[in-house]
C-alpha positions as CSV (number, residue, x, y, z in Angstrom):
1,M,-44.6,-12.4,11.7
2,S,-46.1,-8.5,12.4
3,R,-44.1,-5.5,11.1
4,P,-42.3,-3.6,13.3
5,P,-43.6,0.4,13.5
6,K,-41.6,2.4,10.9
7,K,-39.0,4.3,11.8
8,Q,-37.8,7.4,11.0
9,K,-34.8,7.6,8.9
10,L,-31.4,7.3,11.1
11,T,-27.8,9.4,11.1
12,V,-25.5,6.3,10.3
13,Q,-22.0,5.8,12.7
14,F,-20.5,2.9,10.8
15,Q,-18.9,0.6,13.3
16,P,-14.6,0.4,12.5
17,L,-13.1,-3.1,10.8
18,E,-10.2,-4.0,13.1
19,G,-7.0,-5.4,11.5
20,E,-3.5,-3.9,10.3
21,F,-5.0,-3.9,6.5
22,F,-8.0,-2.0,7.0
23,D,-7.3,0.1,10.1
24,I,-9.9,2.7,9.5
25,R,-13.3,4.1,10.8
26,P,-16.4,4.6,8.0
27,P,-17.5,8.5,8.0
28,K,-19.9,10.3,10.0
29,N,-20.5,12.1,6.5
30,P,-21.4,9.5,4.3
31,S,-20.2,11.3,1.0
32,E,-16.6,11.5,3.2
33,P,-14.3,9.0,1.8
34,I,-13.6,5.5,4.0
35,L,-10.3,5.1,3.0
36,P,-7.7,6.7,4.7
37,K,-6.4,9.2,2.2
38,V,-2.8,8.2,1.4
39,E,-0.8,12.1,1.6
40,K,1.8,12.7,-1.2
41,G,5.0,14.0,0.4
42,S,4.9,14.7,4.5
43,S,2.6,18.4,4.1
44,S,-0.3,16.5,6.4
45,G,2.5,16.2,9.7
46,F,4.1,19.5,9.0
47,G,0.8,21.0,8.6
48,R,-0.5,19.7,11.7
49,F,2.4,20.3,13.9
50,F,2.8,23.7,12.6
51,A,-0.6,24.4,14.0
52,V,0.7,24.4,17.6
53,A,2.1,27.6,16.7
54,F,-1.3,29.2,16.5
55,I,-2.1,28.6,20.0
56,I,1.6,29.8,20.8
57,F,1.1,32.7,19.7
58,I,-2.5,33.8,20.5
59,A,-2.2,32.0,24.0
60,F,1.1,33.9,24.6
61,T,-0.3,37.4,23.6
62,V,-3.2,37.4,25.5
63,T,-1.5,36.0,28.5
64,G,0.7,38.8,28.4
65,I,-2.2,41.7,29.3
66,Y,-1.9,39.5,33.0
67,T,1.7,39.4,33.1
68,S,2.7,42.8,32.5
69,G,-0.2,45.1,31.6
70,R,-1.0,46.8,28.8
71,Y,3.1,48.7,28.2
72,F,4.2,45.1,27.5
73,L,1.9,43.8,25.4
74,A,1.7,46.8,22.8
75,E,5.7,46.9,23.1
76,N,5.7,43.4,22.0
77,K,3.0,42.8,19.8
78,N,4.6,43.9,16.6
79,I,7.6,41.1,17.9
80,A,5.0,38.4,18.1
81,F,3.5,38.9,15.0
82,A,6.8,38.6,13.3
83,G,7.4,35.8,15.5
84,Y,4.2,33.7,14.3
85,D,3.9,35.0,10.5
86,N,7.4,33.3,10.1
87,L,6.3,30.2,12.0
88,K,3.2,29.8,9.4
89,E,5.3,30.9,6.5
90,G,8.0,28.3,7.3
91,A,5.4,26.1,7.0
92,K,4.3,26.6,4.1
93,S,7.8,26.7,2.7
94,L,8.3,23.3,3.9
95,V,5.2,21.6,2.5
96,N,6.3,23.2,-1.1
97,Q,9.7,21.7,-0.8
98,D,11.6,25.2,-0.3
99,F,13.5,24.1,2.7
100,S,16.3,26.7,1.9
101,R,13.7,29.5,2.3
102,A,11.9,27.7,5.0
103,E,15.2,27.3,7.1
104,L,15.2,31.3,6.9
105,L,11.7,31.8,7.7
106,F,12.3,29.8,10.9
107,E,15.7,31.3,11.6
108,G,13.8,34.4,12.0
109,A,10.6,33.3,13.9
110,G,13.4,32.0,16.4
111,S,14.6,35.5,16.6
112,A,11.6,37.3,17.4
113,F,10.7,34.9,20.1
114,E,14.0,35.2,21.5
115,E,13.4,38.9,21.8
116,M,10.3,38.5,23.3
117,D,12.3,36.1,25.9
118,R,14.9,38.7,27.2
119,N,12.1,41.5,27.3
120,M,10.3,39.3,29.7
121,R,13.0,38.8,31.5
122,F,12.8,41.8,33.7
123,L,9.4,40.5,35.0
124,T,10.9,37.6,37.4
125,G,12.7,40.0,39.4
126,Q,9.7,42.7,39.2
127,A,6.2,42.6,41.3
128,N,3.8,43.6,38.6
129,H,-0.2,44.7,40.1
130,Y,-1.3,43.3,36.4
131,L,0.8,40.0,37.9
132,K,-1.8,37.9,39.9
133,A,0.0,34.7,40.5
134,D,2.7,32.8,39.5
135,L,1.1,30.7,37.4
136,Y,0.7,33.6,34.8
137,L,4.3,34.4,34.1
138,D,5.1,30.3,34.2
139,A,2.2,29.8,31.0
140,A,3.7,32.9,29.2
141,Q,6.7,31.7,29.8
142,K,6.6,27.9,28.4
143,L,4.3,29.2,25.6
144,L,7.5,31.5,24.5
145,Q,10.1,28.2,25.4
146,S,7.6,26.3,22.9
147,G,7.6,28.6,20.2
148,M,11.3,28.7,19.9
149,A,11.4,25.2,20.1
150,V,9.3,25.3,17.2
151,S,11.4,27.2,15.3
152,R,14.6,25.3,16.2
153,I,12.6,22.6,14.8
154,G,11.8,23.8,11.6
155,Q,15.1,25.1,10.9
156,E,16.7,21.7,11.8
157,L,13.9,19.8,9.3
158,S,14.5,22.3,6.7
159,S,17.9,21.4,6.6
160,L,17.8,17.7,7.3
161,L,15.1,17.7,4.0
162,N,17.2,19.8,1.4
163,D,20.3,17.4,2.7
164,S,18.1,14.6,2.1
165,R,17.9,15.2,-1.7
166,A,21.3,14.2,-1.9
167,I,20.4,10.4,-1.1
168,P,19.3,9.8,-5.1
169,S,22.7,11.1,-6.4
170,V,24.8,9.2,-3.5
171,F,22.9,6.5,-4.5
172,I,24.0,6.8,-8.0
173,Q,27.3,7.7,-7.6
174,Q,27.9,4.4,-5.5
175,N,26.0,1.8,-7.7
176,L,26.3,3.8,-11.2
177,H,29.9,5.1,-10.9
178,N,31.4,3.2,-8.3
179,D,32.3,6.0,-6.4
180,S,32.1,5.5,-2.2
181,S,33.7,8.3,-1.3
182,L,30.5,9.3,0.3
183,R,28.4,6.2,1.3
184,L,24.7,6.2,1.9
185,T,24.6,4.3,4.6
186,D,26.9,7.6,5.9
187,L,24.6,10.2,5.2
188,V,21.4,8.5,6.4
189,G,23.4,8.3,9.6
190,A,23.6,11.6,9.8
191,Q,20.2,12.1,9.5
192,K,19.1,10.4,11.9
193,E,20.9,12.6,14.7
194,R,19.4,15.6,13.3
195,L,16.1,13.7,13.8
196,D,16.8,12.6,17.5
197,R,17.4,16.9,18.0
198,V,14.1,17.3,16.7
199,M,12.4,14.6,18.9
200,A,14.0,16.2,22.0
201,E,12.9,19.8,20.8
202,T,9.2,18.2,20.3
203,L,9.5,16.5,23.8
204,L,10.1,20.0,25.3
205,I,6.8,21.4,23.9
206,Q,5.2,18.9,24.6
207,K,6.1,18.9,28.1
208,N,5.2,22.5,28.3
209,L,1.7,22.8,26.6
210,T,0.9,19.6,29.1
211,T,2.4,21.3,32.5
212,L,1.1,24.6,31.4
213,N,-1.5,25.3,33.6
214,A,-4.9,26.4,31.6
215,E,-6.3,28.5,34.0
216,A,-3.7,31.1,33.5
217,L,-5.8,31.3,29.7
218,P,-9.2,33.0,29.3
219,S,-12.3,29.9,28.9
220,D,-12.1,30.7,25.0
221,L,-8.6,29.5,24.5
222,R,-8.5,26.3,26.9
223,Q,-10.0,24.3,23.8
224,A,-7.2,25.8,21.4
225,L,-4.8,24.4,24.1
226,E,-6.0,20.9,24.1
227,T,-5.8,20.6,20.0
228,A,-2.3,22.0,20.8
229,Q,-1.4,19.6,23.1
230,G,-3.3,16.8,20.6
231,Y,-0.6,18.1,17.3
232,A,2.5,18.1,19.6
233,G,1.2,14.0,20.2
234,L,0.5,13.2,17.1
235,F,4.0,15.1,15.7
236,L,5.8,12.9,18.1
237,T,4.4,9.5,17.4
238,A,5.0,10.4,14.0
239,L,9.1,11.0,14.9
240,R,9.2,7.9,16.9
241,E,7.9,6.0,13.9
242,V,10.3,7.3,11.6
243,N,13.3,7.1,14.3
244,D,12.3,3.7,14.6
245,N,12.7,2.9,11.0
246,F,16.0,4.7,10.9
247,K,17.4,1.1,11.8
248,T,15.1,-0.8,9.3
249,A,16.5,1.5,6.7
250,L,20.3,0.9,7.4
251,T,19.2,-2.6,7.7
252,L,18.1,-2.7,3.5
253,L,20.9,-0.8,2.6
254,G,23.2,-3.5,4.2
255,D,24.5,-1.7,7.7
256,P,26.2,-3.4,9.6
257,M,25.8,-6.5,7.7
258,P,25.5,-7.0,3.9
259,H,21.6,-7.8,2.9
260,R,20.3,-10.2,0.5
261,Y,17.0,-10.0,-1.5
262,L,15.2,-12.5,-3.7
263,V,13.5,-10.8,-6.5
264,L,11.2,-13.0,-8.4
265,L,10.5,-12.0,-11.5
266,Q,6.7,-13.6,-12.2
267,N,4.6,-13.2,-15.6
268,N,1.1,-11.8,-14.5
269,H,-0.2,-13.3,-18.2
270,E,0.1,-16.4,-17.2
271,L,-1.5,-15.9,-13.5
272,R,-0.4,-17.8,-9.9
273,A,-1.3,-17.1,-6.5
274,T,0.8,-14.3,-5.7
275,G,1.2,-12.8,-9.1
276,G,2.4,-15.0,-11.5
277,F,4.4,-17.8,-12.9
278,I,8.1,-17.7,-11.5
279,G,9.9,-18.1,-15.1
280,S,13.1,-16.1,-13.3
281,Y,14.8,-15.0,-10.5
282,A,17.5,-12.5,-9.0
283,L,19.7,-12.9,-6.5
284,I,20.9,-8.8,-5.3
285,D,23.5,-8.7,-2.7
286,V,23.4,-4.7,-1.1
287,N,26.3,-3.6,1.6
288,D,26.5,-0.1,3.0
289,G,24.3,1.1,-0.1
290,A,25.5,0.0,-2.9
291,I,24.5,-3.0,-5.1
292,S,27.4,-5.6,-4.6
293,K,26.3,-8.1,-6.9
294,V,23.2,-9.3,-9.4
295,E,22.6,-12.7,-10.3
296,V,19.8,-13.8,-12.7
297,E,18.8,-17.3,-12.6
298,D,16.6,-19.4,-14.8
299,I,14.3,-20.7,-12.2
300,Y,14.2,-24.5,-14.3
301,Q,17.9,-24.7,-13.9
302,T,17.5,-24.1,-10.1
303,D,14.5,-26.8,-10.1
304,G,17.1,-29.2,-11.5
305,Q,19.0,-29.2,-8.4
306,L,16.4,-30.2,-5.9
307,S,16.4,-33.9,-4.9
308,E,13.5,-33.6,-1.9
309,V,10.5,-34.9,-3.6
310,I,7.6,-32.9,-2.6
311,A,3.7,-33.9,-3.4
312,P,1.9,-31.0,-5.4
313,P,-1.0,-29.3,-3.6
314,P,-4.1,-29.5,-6.2
315,G,-4.8,-27.7,-9.2
316,I,-0.4,-27.9,-9.5
317,D,-1.1,-31.8,-9.1
318,Q,-2.7,-31.2,-13.1
319,V,0.2,-29.9,-14.6
320,A,3.2,-31.6,-12.5
321,D,3.9,-34.9,-10.2
322,R,6.3,-32.9,-7.9
323,L,6.6,-29.6,-6.0
324,Y,8.9,-27.3,-7.5
325,M,10.3,-23.7,-6.7
326,R,8.5,-22.8,-9.8
327,D,4.9,-23.3,-8.1
328,A,5.9,-22.8,-4.9
329,N,4.2,-19.5,-5.0
330,Y,0.7,-21.6,-4.3
331,S,-0.7,-19.6,-1.0
332,P,-2.1,-16.2,-1.6
333,D,-0.9,-14.9,1.3
334,F,2.6,-13.7,0.7
335,P,4.4,-14.3,3.6
336,T,3.2,-18.0,3.8
337,A,4.3,-18.6,0.2
338,A,7.5,-15.9,0.4
339,R,8.7,-18.7,3.0
340,Q,8.0,-21.4,1.2
341,I,9.9,-20.4,-2.0
342,M,13.0,-19.6,0.7
343,W,12.8,-23.3,1.2
344,F,12.9,-24.3,-1.7
345,L,15.7,-22.1,-3.1
346,E,18.0,-23.6,0.1
347,H,16.9,-27.2,-0.8
348,S,18.0,-26.7,-4.5
349,R,21.6,-25.8,-3.8
350,G,20.7,-22.2,-3.1
351,P,21.6,-19.6,-0.5
352,T,20.1,-18.1,2.5
353,V,18.1,-15.1,1.3
354,D,17.0,-12.3,3.9
355,T,14.1,-10.6,2.1
356,V,12.0,-11.6,-0.5
357,I,10.3,-9.2,-3.2
358,A,7.6,-9.9,-5.9
359,I,6.7,-8.1,-8.6
360,D,5.4,-9.1,-12.0
361,Q,5.7,-7.7,-15.8
362,T,3.4,-5.1,-15.0
363,V,6.2,-3.2,-13.1
364,A,8.6,-3.5,-15.4
365,E,6.5,-2.0,-18.2
366,K,5.3,1.0,-15.6
367,L,9.3,1.7,-15.2
368,L,10.1,1.3,-19.1
369,A,7.5,4.3,-19.8
370,L,9.3,6.4,-17.5
371,T,12.7,5.4,-18.8
372,G,11.9,5.2,-22.4
373,E,13.2,2.3,-24.4
374,V,16.2,0.6,-23.8
375,V,18.7,-1.2,-26.1
376,V,20.3,-4.2,-25.1
377,P,23.4,-5.7,-27.4
378,G,22.4,-8.5,-29.2
379,F,18.2,-7.8,-29.0
380,P,17.0,-7.0,-32.6
381,F,14.2,-4.3,-31.1
382,A,14.8,-1.7,-28.7
383,I,12.5,-2.4,-25.6
384,R,9.3,-0.2,-24.5
385,A,6.7,-0.6,-22.5
386,E,4.3,-1.5,-25.0
387,N,6.5,-4.4,-26.7
388,F,8.2,-5.8,-23.4
389,N,6.2,-8.8,-22.6
390,D,6.1,-9.7,-26.8
391,L,9.6,-9.7,-26.8
392,F,10.6,-11.6,-24.2
393,S,7.6,-14.1,-24.6
394,Y,8.6,-14.7,-28.1
395,H,12.9,-15.4,-27.5
396,I,12.2,-17.2,-24.5
397,E,9.4,-19.2,-26.1
398,A,11.0,-19.8,-29.1
399,K,14.6,-20.6,-27.4
400,L,16.5,-17.9,-30.0
401,S,18.9,-17.4,-27.7
402,K,22.2,-18.8,-28.4
403,T,23.3,-19.3,-24.9
404,G,22.6,-22.3,-23.0
405,T,19.5,-20.8,-21.4
406,P,16.5,-19.6,-23.4
407,K,16.3,-16.9,-20.7
408,Q,19.5,-15.4,-21.5
409,M,17.9,-12.1,-23.0
410,L,16.0,-11.1,-19.4
411,I,19.1,-12.0,-17.9
412,D,20.7,-9.3,-20.5
413,F,18.5,-7.2,-20.0
414,I,18.4,-6.6,-16.4
415,P,21.9,-5.1,-15.7
416,V,21.3,-2.1,-19.0
417,F,17.6,-1.3,-17.6
418,K,19.2,-0.7,-14.0
419,E,21.8,1.5,-15.6
420,R,19.1,3.7,-17.2
421,L,17.0,3.7,-13.9
422,L,20.2,5.1,-12.3
423,S,20.4,7.5,-14.8
424,L,17.2,8.7,-14.4
425,E,17.0,13.1,-13.9
426,S,14.4,13.1,-11.9
427,F,13.0,10.3,-9.2
428,S,9.6,12.1,-8.0
429,Q,8.1,10.0,-10.8
430,L,9.0,6.9,-9.3
431,N,7.1,7.7,-5.9
432,E,3.7,8.1,-7.5
433,I,4.6,4.8,-9.7
434,A,5.6,2.7,-6.7
435,L,2.0,4.0,-4.8
436,D,0.1,2.8,-7.9
437,L,2.1,-0.6,-7.9
438,I,1.4,-1.2,-4.4
439,G,-2.2,-0.2,-4.1
440,S,-2.6,-2.6,-7.3
441,R,-0.7,-5.2,-5.2
442,H,2.1,-5.5,-8.3
443,I,4.8,-5.4,-5.5
444,Q,4.8,-7.6,-2.5
445,V,7.4,-7.8,0.6
446,Y,8.8,-10.6,2.9
447,S,11.4,-10.1,5.0
448,T,12.4,-12.7,7.9
449,D,13.9,-9.5,9.7
450,P,11.5,-8.4,12.2
451,G,11.9,-4.7,11.5
452,I,11.7,-5.0,7.3
453,Q,8.4,-7.2,7.8
454,A,7.0,-4.6,10.0
455,L,7.5,-1.8,8.1
456,A,5.9,-3.7,4.7
457,Q,2.9,-4.6,6.9
458,R,2.3,-0.8,7.6
459,L,3.4,0.3,3.5
460,H,1.0,-2.2,2.6
461,L,3.6,-4.1,0.7
462,D,4.0,-7.9,2.9
463,G,0.8,-9.5,0.1
464,G,-1.0,-11.0,3.6
465,M,-4.3,-12.3,3.6
466,I,-6.7,-9.7,5.4
467,A,-7.4,-11.5,8.3
468,A,-10.8,-12.8,8.6
469,Q,-12.9,-11.2,11.1
470,P,-16.4,-12.1,12.8
471,D,-19.3,-11.0,11.0
472,V,-18.1,-9.8,8.5
473,D,-18.6,-11.0,4.8
474,Y,-15.4,-11.6,2.3
475,L,-14.6,-12.4,-1.1
476,S,-11.1,-13.3,-2.5
477,V,-11.0,-15.4,-5.6
478,I,-7.5,-16.8,-6.7
479,T,-7.0,-18.2,-10.4
480,T,-3.8,-20.8,-10.7
481,A,-3.3,-20.7,-14.5
482,I,-3.0,-24.7,-15.3
483,G,-3.6,-24.7,-19.2
484,G,-3.6,-22.0,-21.9
485,N,0.1,-20.9,-20.8
486,K,0.2,-16.7,-21.6
487,S,-3.6,-16.4,-21.9
488,D,-4.3,-14.9,-18.9
489,A,-3.4,-11.6,-21.0
490,F,-6.3,-11.8,-22.8
491,I,-9.0,-13.2,-19.8
492,N,-11.2,-10.2,-19.0
493,T,-13.1,-11.3,-16.0
494,H,-16.6,-10.1,-14.3
495,L,-17.4,-10.8,-11.0
496,T,-20.9,-10.1,-9.6
497,H,-21.5,-10.5,-5.8
498,H,-25.3,-10.0,-5.0
499,T,-26.1,-10.4,-1.1
500,E,-29.4,-10.9,0.0
501,V,-30.4,-10.3,3.8
502,G,-34.2,-12.4,5.0
503,H,-36.4,-10.8,7.3
504,M,-34.7,-12.8,10.2
505,G,-31.3,-11.2,8.9
506,E,-29.5,-14.0,7.8
507,V,-27.5,-13.5,4.8
508,T,-26.8,-15.2,1.8
509,D,-24.2,-14.6,-1.4
510,H,-24.7,-15.3,-4.8
511,L,-21.8,-15.0,-6.5
512,T,-21.8,-15.1,-10.7
513,I,-18.2,-15.6,-12.1
514,Q,-17.9,-15.0,-15.7
515,K,-14.8,-15.3,-17.9
516,A,-14.2,-14.3,-21.5
517,H,-11.5,-15.0,-23.8
518,T,-10.8,-12.4,-25.5
519,W,-8.1,-13.6,-28.2
520,Q,-8.2,-12.6,-32.1
521,E,-6.7,-13.5,-34.6
522,E,-4.9,-10.1,-35.3
523,D,-3.5,-10.5,-32.2
524,F,-0.9,-12.9,-33.8
525,A,-0.2,-10.1,-36.8
526,Y,2.8,-9.0,-34.5
527,W,4.1,-12.2,-33.9
528,A,3.4,-13.3,-37.6
529,K,6.1,-10.4,-38.5
530,L,8.6,-12.0,-36.0
531,I,8.4,-15.2,-36.9
532,S,8.9,-14.7,-40.5
533,R,12.2,-12.5,-40.2
534,Y,14.0,-14.5,-37.4
535,G,12.1,-18.1,-37.7
536,A,10.7,-20.0,-35.3
537,G,13.5,-21.3,-33.6
538,E,13.0,-24.8,-32.1
539,L,9.2,-24.5,-32.2
540,H,6.1,-24.6,-34.9
541,E,4.2,-21.5,-35.2
542,K,0.9,-23.9,-34.3
543,T,3.3,-24.0,-31.0
544,L,3.8,-20.5,-30.7
545,R,0.5,-19.5,-31.3
546,F,-0.8,-21.6,-28.7
547,I,1.7,-20.1,-26.2
548,Q,1.5,-16.5,-26.9
549,G,-2.7,-16.7,-25.5
550,E,-4.4,-18.3,-28.2
551,G,-4.6,-21.8,-26.2
552,D,-7.7,-22.9,-24.5
553,N,-7.5,-21.1,-20.8
554,V,-7.5,-23.6,-17.8
555,D,-7.5,-22.1,-14.1
556,Y,-7.5,-23.9,-10.6
557,M,-10.0,-21.3,-8.7
558,R,-10.2,-21.2,-5.2
559,V,-12.7,-18.4,-3.6
560,Y,-12.3,-17.5,-0.3
561,V,-15.5,-16.9,1.4
562,P,-16.2,-16.5,5.2
563,K,-15.2,-19.8,7.5
564,G,-18.3,-21.7,8.0
565,S,-20.3,-20.6,5.0
566,R,-22.4,-23.1,3.6
567,L,-22.8,-24.0,-0.2
568,I,-26.7,-23.8,-1.4
569,S,-26.5,-24.2,-4.9
570,L,-23.7,-24.3,-7.9
571,E,-23.6,-23.5,-11.2
572,G,-21.6,-24.4,-14.8
573,V,-19.2,-26.7,-12.7
574,D,-20.5,-30.6,-11.9
575,I,-20.8,-30.7,-8.2
576,E,-18.4,-33.6,-7.9
577,D,-15.5,-31.7,-9.2
578,M,-16.2,-29.1,-6.1
579,E,-13.7,-29.3,-3.4
580,S,-14.4,-27.5,0.0
581,F,-11.6,-27.1,2.5
582,E,-10.7,-24.3,4.8
583,D,-7.7,-22.5,4.5
584,L,-6.1,-18.9,6.1
585,G,-9.0,-18.5,8.2
586,Y,-11.6,-18.9,5.6
587,T,-13.9,-21.4,3.3
588,V,-12.9,-22.5,0.5
589,F,-14.3,-23.4,-2.5
590,A,-12.4,-24.9,-5.3
591,F,-12.7,-25.9,-8.8
592,T,-11.3,-25.8,-12.2
593,F,-12.5,-23.3,-14.4
594,G,-13.1,-24.1,-18.5
595,P,-10.8,-24.9,-21.2
596,L,-12.4,-21.9,-22.3
597,P,-11.4,-21.8,-26.2
598,A,-10.3,-18.2,-27.5
599,G,-13.4,-16.2,-28.4
600,E,-16.1,-17.5,-25.7
601,S,-17.0,-17.0,-22.7
602,Q,-17.9,-18.9,-19.7
603,T,-19.8,-18.4,-16.3
604,V,-20.2,-19.8,-12.8
605,K,-22.4,-19.5,-10.0
606,L,-22.2,-20.4,-6.6
607,S,-24.6,-19.4,-3.8
608,Y,-23.6,-19.7,-0.4
609,R,-25.8,-19.2,3.2
610,L,-23.2,-17.1,5.4
611,P,-22.0,-18.0,9.6
612,F,-23.5,-14.9,11.0
613,E,-26.8,-13.2,10.5
614,L,-27.7,-9.2,11.0
615,N,-29.7,-7.7,13.6
616,P,-31.4,-5.2,11.5
617,M,-33.4,-4.4,14.6
618,D,-30.7,-4.0,17.1
619,P,-33.0,-2.0,20.0
620,A,-29.4,0.0,21.1
621,K,-29.1,1.4,17.3
622,G,-32.1,0.8,15.8
623,F,-30.3,-1.1,12.6
624,D,-27.0,-3.2,12.2
625,T,-24.4,-2.9,9.6
626,Y,-23.7,-5.2,6.6
627,R,-19.5,-5.5,6.0
628,F,-17.9,-6.7,3.1
629,I,-14.4,-6.9,1.8
630,V,-13.4,-8.4,-1.2
631,Q,-9.3,-8.6,-1.7
632,K,-7.9,-8.6,-5.3
633,Q,-5.8,-11.2,-6.2
634,A,-2.2,-10.4,-6.8
635,G,-1.1,-9.1,-10.6
636,A,-5.0,-9.8,-11.1
637,Q,-5.5,-7.7,-14.2
638,N,-8.8,-6.6,-16.3
639,I,-11.4,-7.5,-13.6
640,T,-14.7,-5.7,-13.0
641,F,-16.2,-5.9,-9.9
642,S,-20.6,-5.5,-9.3
643,K,-21.7,-5.6,-5.7
644,S,-25.3,-5.4,-4.6
645,L,-27.5,-6.0,-1.6
646,Q,-31.2,-7.1,-1.4
647,T,-33.5,-7.4,1.8
648,S,-36.8,-8.2,2.4
649,D,-39.8,-6.6,2.2
650,Y,-39.8,-6.1,6.2
651,L,-36.0,-4.2,6.1
652,Q,-34.7,-1.9,4.6
653,V,-31.0,-0.2,3.6
654,L,-30.7,3.3,5.2
655,E,-27.4,4.2,3.9
656,T,-24.6,2.6,2.1
657,Y,-20.6,3.0,1.2
658,P,-20.0,3.7,-1.7
659,P,-23.0,5.9,-1.9
660,I,-25.3,5.3,-4.6
661,S,-27.4,7.4,-6.2
662,K,-30.9,6.3,-6.2
663,T,-33.3,6.2,-9.1
664,A,-36.4,5.2,-9.7
665,F,-35.4,2.1,-11.3
666,I,-32.8,0.6,-8.8
667,L,-34.4,-1.9,-6.7
668,Y,-31.8,-2.6,-4.4
669,P,-28.1,-0.7,-4.1
670,Q,-25.7,-1.4,-6.8
671,Y,-22.0,-0.9,-7.3
672,Q,-19.6,-1.7,-9.7
673,T,-16.0,-0.7,-10.2
674,A,-13.0,-1.8,-11.7
675,L,-10.9,-4.2,-9.1
676,D,-7.4,-2.1,-9.1
677,G,-7.4,-2.7,-5.1
678,N,-8.7,-3.7,-2.2
679,E,-12.3,-2.9,-1.5
680,I,-15.0,-2.1,1.2
681,F,-18.3,-1.9,1.5
682,L,-20.8,-1.2,4.6
683,S,-24.6,-0.8,4.5
684,A,-27.2,-0.2,7.4
685,V,-29.9,-2.0,7.7
686,T,-32.8,-1.5,9.8
687,G,-36.7,-2.6,9.6
688,N,-39.5,-1.1,8.0
């Protein structure tokens, strides 16, 4: 094959990936972040909308020259400046959450625009030699009406957001002090009526800006008018989404019907596909914004009520002869797993639920770091973020509780912990913690209510597998703990994903999975003190050591790759022990990883050919884009990920995302990160 002529470096415009999860367009500038920036608070929406005030102010003052000449402009110039300054400062106050000051500023802006409106009315009945056509006066009136509408919107939003600060206190009054004099659902409903007024004003602005004849404006302001129209449209779209979510919010709060939640308490020190082994769960009823009932159940007691015999899936069949609710979170796609769990609950003489929420121990640890230590009657130690897992695991596994269930300590802990959370002086930090836990996949939500499920998807809370996309490389490594009990807490995993692009565009992936069991004798020192003080209950010390992480780690591992991928080679696992099948639109390579003893490490290597090829000499673009997504398993921790791309001598990589600093010692782009969430990688490949 003859080498194609050398090409100059291209400016690459990456094409977007489609789908709900990655609804993004890669940047024109490689240094620009590719993933959508998560805005904290509502400052971005306010900033966009009140930018409309700029075009309203500028366009009106310039239009004033046409409508009434120099005298009218001079008379109203100071008023216009005052109105615009108040709008601008009001927007800043909204962003800074100084709602009272913002409301006053917007009121001042409205007064200024109303005065201008009165001053201009005499023009409608008089001839004016500067007024060349009615369209100039019409443009001025529409811009002025829009300015007054912006002022009214600012006042309404300021008041609405200020009153919304009462929501946490009303929630606390209802749920901590049993005070139902003001119901949370009533407060939310009242906010909905005010939002309707904001939407009506925004529709007026949009109508005025879109029907305004641009010929009435100087040519250099027509582009600014288009920008203002775009901002008004964006703000209206955001308002409609918020408006649609009001009904969903009321449903979540138990209005008009009580809403029942199933909260799965997963132990991510014993990993399963959706975050961890389900040891316990809570049933929570919410009615009119009040938590009317909380019941915590031991999963084994529920499983004892199941009469149907369901064959266990691969992996689970190594530890159980039938499938129960405790193992029903088998699918890495949370909506699929949640529906399965709901089925098992109902067929184990449990209730029907509306919404399923899965959380793991990381959630409790993060919240305990916020609340501080919690004292539970009958518990020997104050519970803190640092000892939460150790203390509960010890009491549960050693069966130290005097009640019939070994999980009684957890059952006693939850209502006390709930009160501590509701007693927080400020809820602002909860927002930051929630964003972090959602991004790192420690919280997932599924609901039978379409509105709630749609909201969960928009917030990336649904825990769904990213839909397979044509010509996009993909990887998700799913661990199902089937040995070693809580030993996943001591497992460090390193994933290395190396891709080779051949001179004809063929793509081959080489995946290396290395796991190290880091448990050491020092890790048991804390437990030795507990055992010497309280005894080992029904268990011997050797058994407790095994349960708490010393045991050999055994993992039924599923590797999800693009559908149609063909396995080329396998190391570290006997080929006879490898299973290959299709699931959720992907090809899956499944095998048992381990047993991995404490203090040791093991490695498995897979090479496979992807079902598609690149076209690096695309005549239309001069390059092709290699796209890759890695999806993190829910609840998984202590994972590092390395990504590299290598091409044949006939090809070269033009640009990559994330950008990589090239040195003389790097033969091909390499990138390494802690796998705390889903990641996307892009590379533009062309011929030499």
